[in-house]
C-alpha positions, 0 to 999 in steps of 0.5 A, a space after each residue: 500500500 505504501 509503495 502504491 501511494 509513493 508510485 501513484 499506482 493505486 489501481 485495480 492491478 495493485 489490488 489484484 496483486 495485493 489480494 493473495 498476500 492479504 488472503 494468506 495473511 488472513 488465513 494464517 491469522 485465523 488459524 493463529 487465533 484458533 490455536 490461541 483460543 484452543 490453548 486457553 481452553 485446554 491448558 488453563 483449566 478455566 472452562 472458557 474458550 474466549 475471555 476478551 483478553 488483551 492478547 485475544 483482542 490483539 489478534 482479533 483486531 487485525 483479523 476484523 480489519 483484514 476481513 474488511 480489507 479482503 472484501 474492499 480489495 475485491 471491489 477495487 479489483 473488479 470495479 476499480 472502486 473503494 480505493 481510499 477504503 482499501 489503502 487505509 484498511 491495508 495500513 490499519 491492519 498492519 498497524 493493528 498487528 504492530 499495536 498488538 505486539 506492543 501491548 502484549 510484549 511491553 508489559 503495558 497490559 497484563 494477560 495470561 498470554 504475555 510470556 515475554 514482557 519487557 519494557 525495553 523491548 516495548 520501547 523498541 516496538 513502540 518506535 517501530 509502530 510510530 515509524 510504520 504507522 505514523 509514516 504510512 498514515 502521513 503519506 496517506 494523508 498527503 496522497 488521499 486527495 489524489 485518489 479518485 472515487 472510481 466506478 459508481 454504483 447504486 446503494 443496492 449492489 454488490 459493491 454496496 453490500 461490501 461497503 456495509 460489510 466494511 462499515 460494520 467490521 471497522 466499527 466493531 474493530 473500533 469498539 474492541 480497540 476502545 475496550 482494550 486501550 481504555 484501561 491503559 489511558 484511564 490509568 495514565 490519566 488518573 493513576 487508578 486501575 480498572 478493567 473492561 470485561 466481557 459485558 462491555 464487549 458483548 453489549 457493543 460487539 454483538 449488536 454490530 455482528 447480527 446485521 452483518 451476518 444477516 446481510 452476508 448471504 445477500 452480497 454474492 446474490 447481488 449484481 455489480 453496479 445495481 442489484 435486485 434486492 427482492 430477487 436476491 431475497 427470493 433466491 434465499 427463501 430456502 435458507 430463511 425457511 431452514 433458519 425458521 425450522 431450526 428455531 422451531 426445532 430448538 424451541 421444541 427440544 428445549 424447555 425454558 430459557 431465553 428466546 434469544 438463543 433459538 433466534 441466533 441459531 436460526 440466524 446461524 443456519 440462515 448463514 450456513 445455508 445461504 452461503 451456498 445459494 450462489 452455487 445453487 443459482 449457478 447450477 440451476 439443477 431444477 431447470 438445467 438438470 443434474 448433468 448440466 448443473 454439475 458441469 456448471 459447478 465444475 466450471 465455477 471459479 474457485 473464488 466462488 467456492 472459497 466465498 461459500 466455504 468462508 461464509 459457511 465457516 462463520 455460520 458454523 462458528 456462530 452456531 457453536 458459540 450460541 449453543 455453548 453459551 446458552 446451553 452449557 451446564 456447570 456442576 461444582 461439587 466436592 467428591 470423596 473416593 467412591 462417590 458419584 455425581 450426575 452432570 451433563 447427562 452422565 454419571 461421574 464416579 470418583 475412583 481415587 487419587 493418583 500422585 505423579 512426580 514428573 521431570 520438573 513438576 509434582 502432580 496430584 490427580 483424581 481418577 474419574 469414570 464417566 458412565 451413561 446408562 450403566 456403560 462406561 464411556 470415558 475415563 477422566 484424569 484431571 489434575 493439578 501440577 506444581 512447578 517448584 522451580 517457578 513456584 507456580 501451580 497449574 491446572 491440567 483439565 481432562 476433556 472428552 469429546 462426544 460428537 461435537 460436544 465435550 465434557 470438561 473436568 477441572 480439579 480444585 483444592 483438596 477439602 478436609 475429610 478427603 474430598 476434592 472440589 471438582 468442576 464439570 462442564 457440559 459444553 454442547 457443540 463447543 468444537 464447532 467454534 474451532 471447526 468453523 474457523 478452520 473452514 474459514 481459513 480453508 476458504 481463504 487458502 482455496 481462493 489462492 489456488 484459483 485461476 487468475 486472469 491477467 490484466 491487460 498490458 495497457 493497465 500496467 502502463 499507467 504513468 507512475 507519477 499519477 493516480 488514476 481510476 484505470 
């Protein structure tokens, strides 16, 4: 982006050559965030998969702006529009990556993920951040007035849908950034320490994501320049019916609770089914027949499949988030050897303690037998470890997967009389959170393998000292 601004070559050709780099970075960041979430879930023993921790936010911020950048670059490549959006998002995404590195490696914010905090290292990172972000934004300010608007389009069009996507994602990133930095700014000004937790992020971030997810299936169904909203809605009727049916089924099989969860599940199903609506439209099995439809699908560009898989992955992740948030159960009990407890539809029996001396730790765990309908289905072994060298205790959770759901055991303190505190979570469909992210990343990587048409040589001969719309 900086090179394009310096050379005055912010055009469709630049967007075409930039997109593979953005796709690769976005796919890697998606997998990285999944690995970080999974690490916290499996290793910390607190039963959660996301805590709006500063380090989690540090990886999530460039992911949000990078997602907007992907869509903006697509418009610029196809229609030579949204130049300011694309260049600014490229600068901000990289700057947010540097900002996240500074926040979690300088010691400014505390987190369970900040392993290598060092103020002197933080000063170096801050200098790099100031040079890269400040310099590129200054260059953008100088060049922005020379960037022409490019192709015109109606509000109801594929470009319009992607602009809405950019606005919502950028606003969501701004709210996450505010919640992450506010404690630092507040402490600097007043000297008092505060924390901004999940309630703030849930109240500000989720309302921005709902309209975005509702609009996602419409984007690929709209034409460039000017689209037919009613026609797109008619082609998405099946997805809407599937979402309503899913909501009715959830309401029928659950008792009590908020109506919000079934509605959110309906929205997730709407997105998952709607993600493949463009492929169904291209195949047109009903009118063209199966053989012709399959030939059409075989000739469909991989970028269309990539979009479908990425949007489908978002729906899968959302389904997992809603299910585990609304329907998980937590059982906290004190068990002596030989005692049992019911949790998540399973019977857990405490079979006794086991002490272990590791190479650099001491461990005490509990042997648990998990049964259902009289049959043993798993053997769990949650434990607590103590590392003498660092005088640090850790919890080693025992997690067992049943389908897409999991039974999660975390060991607490030993109580007087031989009982041990045990936390047991039943987490329905929790693994969908990570499967969905993997599908998203797969969509990004799939797009990289698609055929790329060459731009006419005339487009590459734009004078380097001008910024034009061609």
